[in-house]
C-alpha positions, -999 to +999 in steps of 0.1 A: -769+246+341-777+277+361-756+264+390-728+257+368-729+292+355-730+306+391-700+286+399-680+300+369-650+321+380-629+329+349-593+341+349-589+379+353-574+391+321-545+416+325-549+420+362-526+405+389-545+394+419-528+393+453-536+375+485-561+396+504-544+392+537-513+411+523-534+442+522-555+438+553-585+418+540-597+382+547-600+358+518-628+339+535-647+370+543-644+384+508-664+353+498-695+373+509-692+392+476-695+360+456-725+350+478-742+382+472-738+381+435-749+346+432-780+350+454-791+379+432-785+359+400-804+330+414-833+352+424-835+367+388-824+402+401-792+401+381-781+382+349-744+386+349-718+406+368-682+415+372-669+427+406-635+440+414-620+451+447-585+466+452-567+480+483-535+499+482-534+495+445-535+457+446-565+437+432-577+412+457-611+402+440-619+401+404-647+378+394-672+373+367-706+355+375-737+345+356-740+349+320-739+376+293-776+379+288-810+364+291-806+352+255-769+348+257-759+318+278-722+323+275-706+325+309-698+361+318-662+370+313-641+395+333-634+415+301-670+420+292-681+454+279-708+472+297-727+506+291-714+525+321-739+555+315-734+581+343-701+566+353-690+586+322-694+617+342-663+615+363-643+608+332-656+639+315-649+659+346-613+647+347-610+657+310-622+693+319-598+694+348-569+684+326-578+717+306-583+736+338-547+727+349-535+740+315-550+774+322-579+770+297-605+784+321-614+790+358-641+774+377-660+805+383-660+815+346-695+818+329-701+788+307-714+812+280-679+827+278-669+796+258-703+784+248-721+816+236-752+798+225-761+795+262-758+832+270-795+840+267-811+810+285-840+823+307-859+812+336-895+803+330-918+814+358-956+812+354-950+807+316-931+840+315-893+842+307-871+862+332-834+866+330-815+847+357-798+868+384-764+852+375-749+831+346-743+795+352-705+787+358-682+759+349-681+748+385-719+746+386-719+722+356-695+700+376-718+701+407-752+700+390-761+733+403-762+751+370-801+753+367-803+728+339-825+697+340-830+665+320-866+661+310-875+632+335-902+650+354-926+658+326-954+672+349-933+705+348-935+726+316-897+732+315-891+694+319-915+688+291-896+713+269-864+694+275-881+662+266-896+674+235-864+690+223-849+654+221-814+667+227-802+631+228-809+630+191-786+657+181-760+648+155-732+661+177-724+682+208-724+715+188-759+709+176-768+698+212-756+732+226-773+751+199-807+735+207-802+738+245-796+775+241-833+778+230-845+761+261-853+777+296-834+771+328-852+749+354-838+768+383-819+799+392-781+789+387-762+782+420-794+778+441-803+741+438-785+707+434-804+692+404-791+662+385-791+671+348-775+673+314-749+695+329-721+670+322-730+668+286-725+705+284-692+701+302-682+677+275-691+703+248-669+727+267-641+702+265-645+699+228-646+737+223-615+745+244-595+715+231-604+717+194-610+680+194-641+658+197-647+644+232-640+610+218-606+621+205-598+639+237-607+610+259-586+587+238-554+608+236-554+623+272-570+597+294-575+562+278-542+557+260-522+570+289-541+548+314-539+518+291-577+518+291-579+497+259-616+488+261-634+520+268-653+536+238-682+556+226-681+534+195-672+497+200-648+483+175-662+454+153-638+428+167-649+435+202-687+435+198-690+399+209-678+410+244-707+433+249-731+423+278-767+422+271-789+450+280-819+443+303-849+463+314-868+457+347-905+451+342-921+468+370-956+452+364-943+417+361-914+422+387-889+405+364-861+413+340-867+415+302-846+426+272-842+463+266-864+473+236-847+484+205-841+522+203-841+527+241-803+529+242-778+543+218-762+521+191-728+504+196-713+521+166-718+551+144-722+573+174-713+611+167-730+627+197-705+620+224-724+621+256-701+633+284-729+625+308-735+589+299-721+577+265-693+554+273-689+516+273-661+501+294-649+471+313-644+466+351-606+464+345-605+496+325-627+515+351-605+503+378-575+517+361-593+551+359-602+549+397-566+540+405-554+571+389-578+591+411-568+571+442-531+578+433-537+615+434-539+617+396-512+592+386-508+555+381-477+535+368-456+567+366-482+582+343-497+615+356-532+627+343-539+653+371-520+669+400-529+657+435-541+690+447-565+690+416-579+655+427-582+668+462-603+697+450-625+674+429-633+653+459-643+680+483-680+683+492-690+715+475-727+719+482-739+742+510-765+726+531-791+748+516-783+740+479-780+703+487-812+701+506-831+720+479-828+691+455-812+661+471-846+641+475-859+647+440-853+610+430-844+601+403-835+635+390-814+646+420-809+616+442-782+619+468-780+595+497-782+608+534-748+619+546-737+625+509-729+657+491-715+663+457-679+673+446-666+679+411-682+651+391-690+626+419-708+621+450-689+625+483-697+611+517-696+638+544-712+620+574-709+583+573-732+580+604-760+592+583-753+573+551-775+543+559-746+518+552-711+514+563-690+540+547-660+564+552-658+600+554-645+615+521-655+583+500-665+594+465-685+574+440-712+574+414-733+549+394-749+543+361-785+539+353-780+501+343-769+494+379-732+498+375-714+513+405-679+524+418-665+539+448-631+551+460-624+552+498-593+573+506-595+563+544-593+527+537-573+531+503-600+510+486-614+508+451-645+488+443-661+485+407-694+467+400-705+460+365-738+446+355-766+456+329-802+462+340-821+494+336-849+505+360-842+479+387-858+486+419-829+467+435-801+493+426-797+510+461-800+476+478-772+462+455-750+490+463-756+486+501-751+448+499-719+451+480-706+477+505-713+455+535-698+425+518-667+445+510-661+464+542-668+434+565-638+417+549-613+443+560-592+431+590-568+461+592-582+496+593-567+527+577-534+530+560-518+497+572-500+480+543-502+510+520-477+517+494 
């Protein structure tokens, strides 16, 4: 039965697939992606996956493998729904940049200009509050240099304060911001890269500036124009059966198990719209979003952003000092060698230091359940990987294995065959 599941390759709904050779890839060599996925499923490191590769806007590989879950033996479908967690962050950043293009704010504006509840956040040094030298800015929210944190390293008193505040239990983003304003900063804004709840704050800013909930803004300004029909904070009842099972890695037993109830948000009834990690999507929908970025802000004659704005988002924005201050604080601030951060995504600055085949200017991010995407402007390439396992020790290796399997299939470098 397992072997038959591994062999299942279901039709790719709503996606036209072209011969890889027409865009400078090898059909035979792309089979390495299938081999990688099947091996990891057979070894118990993955349950079910969807992988998608596109070049020059043309999909050359779109496959489902495995099954929906440990207790759901249905063969995985290409239209399965996955929690994308932190892959929500680039979408929230695009939402903010839509408003930026409309003149709603400037990147250097203090966040408190629009979210005044955050105006009096203090630094906590030796248990004593001190005012920061400067207010956090909107650009710093997008680059994770705003001085905020997330409560993951609870040996530190500020981290414990964030954990104890249970911000994720707030009824909505207004309450989230009100509660956050009573907490201390973790670092002086602008001095350190530190992965944090900053993109949730950015989502609250989108709400405040637009007069809409983040759910409404996403739907009207991004999802509907891009025909992303399967991306939600709340999954419609008629689509619940397409939800991939959620799994949690058991470090003691070195195996996968089911995610305990209460560890992840519900599938419906959500009113706290987390711009940092709340969305559920499909590989096809997220590819549409990536294609918009690859196309300089437009796809199918629908423009979401101007090309200069996308260019600005994908520039490496961390100074070496700011990057190095926090880049190795895994998992709170993990950046790969040779990687910096732009507005809402990591950016490769030095492929020779990246530890895996890469391109300069490539931008990417992933979700905590082992989902991943990257966009490579040099090779005009988009790759999306969907699966669902929290806490896996194999996450980095899976990203690297997928990159090797993808790049070794390229036969023509650079822009050959582009549109």
